[in-house]
C-alpha positions as CSV (number, residue, x, y, z in Angstrom):
1,M,92.8,119.5,121.6
2,K,92.4,117.2,125.1
3,K,88.9,117.0,126.2
4,F,87.7,115.6,129.3
5,T,84.8,113.4,131.0
6,L,82.6,114.4,133.6
7,T,80.4,111.0,134.3
8,L,77.2,112.6,136.0
9,F,75.3,111.2,139.0
10,V,72.5,114.0,140.2
11,I,71.8,113.0,143.0
12,F,68.7,115.2,144.5
13,L,68.3,113.5,148.2
14,G,65.4,113.7,150.3
15,I,67.2,115.5,153.3
16,I,65.7,115.0,156.4
17,S,66.9,118.0,158.2
18,L,67.1,118.5,162.1
19,F,67.2,122.5,161.2
20,A,63.8,124.3,161.3
21,Q,63.6,125.3,157.8
22,A,64.5,123.2,154.7
23,P,68.6,123.8,153.7
24,Q,67.8,125.6,149.9
25,T,70.6,123.0,148.0
26,F,70.8,119.8,146.6
27,K,73.4,117.1,146.5
28,Y,75.3,116.7,143.2
29,Q,77.8,113.8,142.8
30,A,79.9,113.0,139.7
31,V,82.9,111.0,138.5
32,A,85.8,113.1,137.1
33,R,87.5,111.5,134.3
34,D,90.2,112.3,131.5
35,N,90.3,112.4,127.3
36,L,91.2,108.9,127.9
37,G,88.6,107.7,129.8
38,K,91.5,107.8,133.7
39,I,89.4,108.6,136.3
40,I,90.4,111.8,137.9
41,V,91.5,110.8,141.6
42,N,92.4,113.2,144.9
43,Q,92.4,116.2,142.5
44,I,91.1,119.5,143.1
45,V,88.8,120.7,140.0
46,G,86.7,123.3,139.3
47,L,83.2,123.1,138.4
48,R,80.5,125.8,137.5
49,I,76.8,125.0,137.8
50,S,74.1,126.7,135.7
51,I,70.4,126.3,136.1
52,L,68.8,127.3,132.4
53,K,64.8,127.7,132.1
54,D,63.2,125.9,129.9
55,S,65.5,124.6,127.1
56,P,69.2,123.4,127.1
57,L,69.9,127.0,125.5
58,G,67.7,129.1,127.8
59,A,67.9,131.8,129.9
60,T,70.6,131.1,132.7
61,M,68.5,131.9,136.1
62,Y,71.6,130.9,138.2
63,M,75.1,130.3,138.1
64,E,78.1,129.4,140.6
65,T,81.5,127.7,140.9
66,H,82.7,125.1,143.3
67,Q,86.3,123.7,144.0
68,R,86.5,120.4,144.8
69,G,88.6,117.4,145.4
70,T,88.0,114.0,144.1
71,N,88.3,111.1,146.4
72,D,90.2,107.8,145.8
73,F,87.2,106.8,142.9
74,G,87.0,110.2,141.5
75,I,84.2,110.9,142.7
76,V,83.4,115.0,144.0
77,T,80.5,115.5,145.9
78,L,79.0,120.1,145.9
79,N,75.6,120.7,147.0
80,V,73.8,122.9,143.9
81,G,73.0,126.2,146.0
82,G,75.9,126.9,147.9
83,G,78.5,127.6,145.7
84,T,80.2,130.9,145.2
85,I,77.4,132.9,143.1
86,V,78.3,134.3,139.8
87,T,75.1,135.4,138.9
88,G,71.6,135.0,140.2
89,N,69.5,134.0,143.2
90,F,69.2,130.3,143.9
91,N,66.4,131.1,146.6
92,T,64.1,132.9,144.4
93,I,63.8,130.1,141.3
94,N,60.0,129.0,140.8
95,W,60.6,125.5,140.4
96,S,56.7,124.9,139.5
97,N,56.8,127.2,136.9
98,G,58.5,125.7,133.6
99,E,61.0,123.2,132.8
100,Y,64.7,123.7,134.2
101,F,68.0,122.2,133.3
102,I,71.7,122.0,135.0
103,K,74.5,122.9,132.8
104,T,78.1,121.5,134.0
105,E,81.3,123.0,133.0
106,L,84.5,121.5,134.4
107,D,88.2,123.2,134.8
108,I,90.6,120.2,135.8
109,A,93.9,122.6,135.0
110,G,92.5,125.5,137.5
111,T,93.3,128.3,135.1
112,G,89.6,129.7,135.6
113,L,88.9,128.6,132.1
114,Y,86.0,126.0,131.9
115,E,85.2,123.4,129.3
116,F,81.6,122.6,128.7
117,I,80.8,118.9,129.6
118,G,76.5,118.9,129.0
119,T,73.5,120.0,129.9
120,T,70.5,117.5,131.5
121,Q,67.1,118.2,132.2
122,L,65.9,118.1,135.8
123,L,63.1,116.2,135.4
124,S,61.7,116.4,139.6
125,V,62.2,119.2,141.8
126,P,65.0,118.1,144.6
127,Y,62.5,117.5,147.6
128,A,64.4,119.7,149.9
129,L,62.9,122.4,147.6
130,Y,59.3,120.9,147.9
131,A,60.1,120.5,151.5
132,N,60.9,124.5,152.0
133,E,57.5,125.1,149.6
134,A,55.5,122.3,152.1
135,G,56.4,123.9,154.9
136,K,54.5,127.5,153.9
137,A,51.2,125.5,153.0
138,R,47.8,126.2,155.1
139,N,46.1,123.8,157.4
140,D,43.4,121.4,155.9
141,N,40.5,122.3,157.6
142,D,38.9,119.1,157.0
143,T,40.9,117.8,160.5
144,S,41.6,114.4,158.3
145,A,45.2,113.1,157.7
146,T,43.9,110.3,155.3
147,N,41.2,111.5,153.2
148,E,42.8,112.4,150.5
149,L,45.1,109.1,150.0
150,Q,44.1,107.6,147.2
151,T,44.7,103.9,145.9
152,I,45.6,103.2,142.3
153,V,44.9,99.4,141.1
154,K,45.1,97.8,137.6
155,T,42.6,94.9,136.6
156,G,44.0,93.7,132.8
157,N,44.4,97.0,130.7
158,T,42.7,99.5,132.7
159,V,44.4,101.4,135.6
160,T,41.6,103.0,138.0
161,L,42.5,106.0,140.8
162,S,40.4,105.2,144.3
163,Q,37.6,108.0,145.4
164,N,36.4,108.7,141.9
165,G,39.8,109.1,140.4
166,G,38.5,108.0,136.9
167,N,40.6,105.1,135.1
168,I,42.7,104.6,131.8
169,D,42.8,102.5,129.1
170,L,46.0,100.9,128.2
171,T,45.6,98.9,125.7
172,E,46.6,101.3,122.9
173,Y,50.0,101.7,125.2
174,L,51.4,97.9,125.8
175,D,53.2,97.6,122.1
176,N,55.9,99.4,120.8
177,T,55.3,102.4,123.2
178,D,58.6,102.8,124.5
179,N,60.2,103.1,121.2
180,Q,62.3,106.3,120.9
181,T,64.4,107.8,118.2
182,L,67.8,109.7,118.5
183,N,68.4,112.5,116.4
184,I,71.3,115.2,115.9
185,N,70.9,118.5,115.0
186,G,74.5,120.5,115.1
187,Y,75.9,119.9,118.7
188,N,71.9,119.0,120.1
189,L,71.1,115.8,120.6
190,S,67.8,114.5,121.8
191,I,65.6,111.3,122.0
192,S,61.6,111.4,120.8
193,N,59.6,111.4,124.2
194,G,62.8,112.2,126.4
195,N,65.1,114.9,126.5
196,S,67.7,116.3,124.8
197,I,71.7,117.8,125.6
198,N,74.2,119.9,123.7
199,L,77.4,118.1,122.8
200,P,80.6,119.6,123.5
201,P,81.7,121.4,120.7
202,D,85.1,120.9,118.5
203,F,86.0,124.6,119.5
204,D,89.1,124.6,116.3
205,H,86.1,123.4,114.3
206,D,88.2,120.8,112.2
207,T,86.8,117.5,112.4
208,L,90.4,115.9,111.1
209,N,93.0,117.6,112.7
210,E,93.2,115.2,115.7
211,I,94.1,112.3,113.1
212,Q,97.7,111.0,113.2
213,I,99.1,108.6,111.0
214,I,101.8,106.4,112.0
215,S,104.3,105.4,109.4
216,K,107.6,103.5,109.3
217,T,110.7,103.3,107.2
218,V,113.1,100.9,107.8
219,N,113.4,100.6,111.6
220,Q,112.2,104.2,112.3
221,I,108.4,104.3,113.3
222,S,107.1,108.3,113.6
223,L,103.5,109.8,113.9
224,S,102.8,112.7,112.0
225,K,101.8,116.1,113.3
226,N,105.0,115.8,115.4
227,G,103.9,113.1,116.9
228,G,107.7,112.0,117.3
229,T,110.0,109.0,115.9
230,I,111.1,105.9,118.0
231,T,113.9,103.3,116.6
232,D,112.6,99.9,116.1
233,S,115.7,97.7,116.3
234,D,117.2,95.2,118.9
235,N,120.6,95.0,116.8
236,Q,123.5,94.0,118.6
237,S,127.3,94.3,117.5
238,L,129.8,91.6,119.2
239,T,133.3,92.9,119.4
240,L,136.4,91.2,121.2
241,A,139.6,93.1,122.4
242,G,142.0,90.7,123.9
243,N,139.8,88.4,126.4
244,Q,137.1,90.7,126.4
245,L,134.1,89.7,124.8
246,S,131.6,92.7,124.4
247,I,128.0,93.2,123.5
248,S,127.0,96.7,122.2
249,G,123.9,97.7,124.3
250,G,125.1,95.3,127.1
251,N,127.8,94.1,129.1
252,T,131.2,92.7,128.5
253,L,132.3,89.2,129.6
254,T,136.0,88.1,130.4
255,L,137.1,85.4,128.5
256,S,138.7,82.7,131.1
257,G,141.5,79.8,129.8
258,A,144.6,80.9,127.7
259,V,144.8,83.7,125.1
260,D,146.0,83.8,121.9
261,L,149.3,85.8,122.4
262,D,150.5,85.2,118.6
263,S,146.9,87.6,117.3
264,D,146.8,85.1,114.4
265,P,143.3,83.6,114.1
266,T,144.6,80.9,111.7
267,N,147.4,79.3,113.0
268,E,145.9,76.8,114.8
269,I,144.0,75.3,112.0
270,Q,145.1,71.7,111.2
271,N,144.1,69.6,108.3
272,L,143.0,65.9,108.8
273,S,144.3,63.4,106.2
274,I,144.3,59.6,105.8
275,G,146.6,57.6,104.2
276,H,146.1,53.7,103.9
277,D,146.1,52.6,107.8
278,T,147.3,55.9,109.4
279,I,145.4,59.2,110.0
280,R,147.6,62.2,110.5
281,L,146.7,65.9,111.9
282,S,149.0,68.9,110.2
283,L,151.0,70.4,112.9
284,S,150.5,67.5,115.2
285,N,151.1,63.7,115.0
286,E,149.1,60.3,113.8
287,I,147.8,57.3,114.5
288,K,147.9,54.0,112.9
289,L,144.2,52.4,112.9
290,P,144.1,48.5,113.7
291,H,143.7,46.1,111.3
292,D,140.5,44.1,111.5
293,Y,140.1,41.2,109.4
294,L,136.4,39.5,108.4
295,T,136.5,35.4,108.4
296,L,133.2,33.4,108.6
297,N,132.7,30.2,110.0
298,N,129.6,28.1,108.8
299,D,127.0,30.5,110.1
300,T,129.2,33.2,112.2
301,L,130.8,36.1,110.9
302,E,133.9,37.5,112.7
303,L,135.5,40.5,113.0
304,S,138.6,40.2,114.7
305,N,138.7,42.5,117.5
306,S,135.2,43.1,117.5
307,N,132.4,41.6,117.4
308,Y,130.2,38.6,115.3
309,V,127.0,37.9,114.3
310,V,125.2,34.6,113.5
311,F,123.1,33.9,110.2
312,Y,119.9,32.0,111.1
313,D,118.4,29.9,108.2
314,A,115.3,28.6,110.1
315,D,115.0,25.4,107.6
316,K,118.4,24.4,107.9
317,D,118.9,23.9,104.3
318,S,121.5,25.6,102.2
319,T,120.2,24.9,99.1
320,N,116.6,25.4,99.0
321,E,116.6,28.8,97.9
322,I,118.3,28.1,94.4
323,Q,116.1,28.2,91.1
324,L,116.5,27.4,87.7
325,L,115.5,28.9,84.5
326,S,114.6,26.8,81.8
327,T,112.5,27.6,78.5
328,D,109.7,25.5,76.8
329,Q,109.8,27.1,73.0
330,N,108.6,30.9,73.7
331,T,108.5,30.3,77.4
332,L,110.7,31.4,80.1
333,N,110.3,29.7,83.4
334,I,111.4,29.9,86.8
335,S,111.5,27.1,89.2
336,M,109.3,27.7,92.4
337,G,108.7,31.1,90.9
338,N,106.3,32.5,87.4
339,S,106.6,32.1,83.7
340,V,106.5,34.7,80.8
341,I,106.1,34.9,77.0
342,V,109.3,35.7,75.0
343,D,109.2,36.8,71.9
344,T,110.9,34.3,69.3
345,D,111.3,36.1,66.2
346,T,114.8,36.9,65.9
347,T,114.3,39.9,63.0
348,N,111.4,41.9,63.5
349,E,113.8,44.0,66.0
350,I,116.1,44.6,63.1
351,Q,115.0,48.1,61.5
352,N,116.9,49.9,58.7
353,L,118.6,53.5,58.6
354,S,118.1,55.7,55.4
355,I,119.2,59.2,54.7
356,H,117.6,61.8,52.2
357,N,119.6,65.1,52.3
358,D,119.8,66.3,55.9
359,T,117.4,63.8,57.0
360,L,118.1,60.5,58.7
361,Y,115.4,57.3,58.8
362,I,114.9,54.7,60.9
363,S,112.5,52.1,59.6
364,K,109.6,51.3,62.6
365,G,110.8,54.8,64.0
366,N,111.6,58.4,63.5
367,F,114.0,60.8,61.8
368,I,116.1,63.5,62.8
369,K,117.4,66.5,60.9
370,L,120.7,66.5,60.6
371,N,122.4,69.7,61.4
372,F,126.0,69.2,60.9
373,F,126.2,70.3,57.5
374,E,125.6,73.9,59.4
375,Y,128.0,73.8,61.6
376,L,130.7,72.7,59.1
377,I,130.1,76.3,57.2
378,P,130.8,79.4,59.5
379,V,128.5,82.0,59.5
380,G,129.3,85.2,56.5
381,T,129.9,82.6,53.9
382,I,129.3,83.4,50.6
383,I,128.8,81.0,48.0
384,P,126.9,81.1,44.4
385,F,123.5,79.3,44.2
386,A,121.5,78.2,41.4
387,G,118.4,78.8,42.9
388,V,116.0,81.5,43.3
389,N,115.2,81.1,46.7
390,P,117.8,80.2,49.1
391,P,117.5,77.2,51.8
392,N,117.1,77.7,55.3
393,G,120.0,79.5,56.8
394,W,120.7,81.4,54.0
395,L,120.1,84.4,52.3
396,V,120.3,86.4,48.9
397,C,123.0,88.9,48.5
398,N,120.7,91.7,47.2
399,G,121.9,94.6,49.4
400,V,118.6,94.8,51.6
401,A,118.5,96.1,55.3
402,I,117.9,93.3,57.8
403,N,117.3,93.7,61.8
404,R,120.2,93.2,64.1
405,T,118.3,91.4,66.3
406,T,117.1,88.8,64.2
407,Y,120.3,88.0,62.4
408,A,122.7,88.7,65.6
409,N,124.8,86.0,64.1
410,L,125.6,87.8,60.9
411,F,125.5,90.9,62.2
412,N,128.8,89.8,64.5
413,V,130.6,88.7,61.8
414,I,129.9,91.3,58.9
415,S,129.0,94.3,60.9
416,T,128.7,97.5,58.9
417,S,131.1,96.2,56.2
418,W,128.4,96.2,53.6
419,G,126.4,99.3,55.0
420,A,125.1,100.7,58.4
421,G,121.1,100.1,57.5
422,D,119.2,103.1,59.8
423,S,122.4,103.2,61.9
424,N,120.3,101.9,64.8
425,A,118.2,98.4,64.3
426,T,119.4,97.0,60.4
427,F,122.3,96.7,58.3
428,N,122.5,96.4,54.7
429,L,123.4,92.8,53.4
430,P,126.3,92.7,50.5
431,D,125.0,93.5,47.5
432,L,126.3,91.2,44.4
433,R,124.3,91.5,41.8
434,G,125.9,92.0,38.7
435,Q,129.1,91.9,40.1
436,F,132.8,90.0,40.0
437,L,134.1,88.6,43.4
438,R,137.9,90.2,43.7
439,G,140.2,89.3,47.0
440,I,141.0,92.1,49.2
441,D,144.3,93.5,48.0
442,G,145.2,93.8,51.8
443,S,149.4,94.0,51.9
444,S,150.0,92.9,47.5
445,N,149.9,95.9,46.3
446,I,148.0,94.4,43.0
447,D,145.3,96.5,43.0
448,P,146.4,100.3,41.8
449,D,143.4,102.1,43.1
450,K,142.5,99.9,46.2
451,L,142.5,102.9,48.4
452,S,140.1,104.8,45.9
453,R,137.4,102.4,46.1
454,T,133.8,103.1,48.0
455,A,131.1,102.2,50.0
456,K,127.3,101.0,48.2
457,Y,125.4,101.7,50.6
458,F,125.7,104.1,53.7
459,G,128.3,103.7,56.1
460,G,129.7,101.0,54.2
461,N,133.8,100.5,54.3
462,T,136.1,102.0,51.6
463,G,139.3,101.8,50.4
464,N,141.4,98.6,50.8
465,N,138.4,96.9,53.1
466,V,136.2,94.2,52.9
467,G,132.6,95.3,51.5
468,S,134.3,98.4,49.3
469,F,133.5,98.8,46.1
470,Q,135.4,99.9,42.6
471,S,132.5,102.2,41.2
472,D,134.0,102.7,37.4
473,L,133.6,99.7,34.8
474,L,137.4,99.9,33.1
475,K,140.0,102.1,34.7
476,N,142.7,103.6,32.4
477,H,145.5,101.5,32.0
478,T,148.6,100.8,28.9
479,H,149.5,98.1,26.7
480,N,153.0,97.9,25.0
481,Y,152.8,96.9,21.2
482,I,155.5,96.9,18.2
483,L,155.5,99.4,15.5
484,Q,156.8,98.1,12.1
485,G,157.2,99.7,9.1
486,N,156.9,103.6,8.3
487,P,153.1,105.1,9.4
488,Y,151.0,106.5,6.3
489,T,150.3,110.1,6.6
490,N,146.9,109.8,7.5
491,G,148.0,108.6,11.5
492,T,147.5,104.8,11.0
493,N,150.4,101.7,11.1
494,S,150.3,99.1,8.9
495,Y,151.6,96.0,10.7
496,Y,152.8,93.9,7.8
497,V,155.9,92.2,8.2
498,N,159.0,94.4,8.1
499,T,162.3,95.2,10.1
500,I,161.4,96.1,13.7
501,T,162.0,99.6,13.7
502,D,160.9,100.7,17.3
503,I,158.6,99.9,20.6
504,K,156.0,102.3,21.5
505,T,154.1,102.1,24.8
506,S,150.9,104.1,24.8
507,T,147.8,104.8,27.5
508,T,143.7,103.7,26.7
509,Y,141.3,106.2,28.3
510,S,138.5,104.9,30.8
511,T,136.2,106.1,28.1
512,G,132.9,104.9,27.5
513,G,130.6,102.6,29.6
514,Q,131.1,98.8,28.4
515,E,133.1,96.7,30.3
516,T,135.3,93.8,29.2
517,R,134.6,90.4,30.9
518,P,134.6,87.0,29.7
519,V,131.7,84.6,28.6
520,N,129.9,84.8,32.2
521,A,126.6,82.5,33.7
522,Y,124.1,84.1,36.6
523,V,123.9,82.9,39.7
524,N,122.3,84.1,42.9
525,F,125.5,85.1,45.4
526,I,124.0,83.8,48.7
527,I,125.5,84.3,52.4
528,K,125.1,81.9,55.8
529,Y,123.8,83.7,58.2
């Protein structure tokens, strides 16, 4: 919403009239500005003037309109009381009866729609109007033109008016008596001990809808509420077509000189190389470097085919800078220099190396842990261990589910061969408690049951794979035996020496839970991680 400012200079001029009767008007001047404070120059503007009685919101006693042009300084001048009357009679206004206010409205565009500018009190009656009243005054019967004149005199804090006009004491008004307070109530702005004016209202009653926000996205600058968008970019591109070099948003140049007729941007590239005293340029010629020699003649160093330098030894003595080293017991001396104390003990630097388990010690020094044993044994190696608690870098093969990240090296080797853990973050260690180890059958076909082997833990390997288990203790199998003599009637056979009559074969059954095993001892199987 546009707002305009009218800077008002209301001038009440004492008009020296050449007419028999004083004119019923007074001068009004104002400077017209737009909403940005810019002066409106040399333009016809419309003004509507209202005279209000008793208050800024009082009754309209008179209203008129004017069409006036501003000058080069934006000043518009008019006579209040001399415009086109809208309502009321300017000549009948009783200026001595109460207070009067002048209300100003402005129409810049000439649409007939006036915008409220402000209201201000007329603090003195225009001279011309008083003059009109004075012209109606009756004769002064005492025929003295000066006996009504009085003189006002200030003595100290007392002001006295002559001819028994009385006096007043100003003492109580001297300090802080001109302090005033501003107050706003709605659109009315008032000052204590002074007047008040009505501020122009915001017709849409929205204190925020004129606020706009500026933003930038990449090189696009935008103003909210349809304020538009501009591109903030000075990027330009160079292009070359033949010998025409162009820049976007700019001009084109014609490159003078030879044109690259073969359109190959690399075939002019050459390489420099040097071999001994020869510098060569590929695709071109070579040059020989001249041979220079250095020679020293007394104090002069010369370079053949070039210049020479002379060394100056100010004392002319070629031996006085020579120094000698000597020792005196544990003192080392340098002639024309200083001395230092040296250690004469030939054994105190000797240290002894010793090793204990995986730790290497040096006497009078530190120790280090030797880790090469760790590197010799690959991750995933299973060995029997005679202790209860495994050493560092080893875990007991007890089937426990462990973290895949913490034991990433081991997981990369055995994965879920022995069990998938929770199928997400863990995997199972081999569970070799109470087990004998057996090599995988592979393609040897020694184990007839290799395809029926099972997994001990969920997700583990089965069949002919590392990590599978044989679930039963004693599989059925066959034995060959010799049947001697004649069997008894109770079905048993006698194995006494006799003539061999037959060879039989029988199959045993996998019944019972007792395993067949050799004499054994307990150990912990441990795995390297």
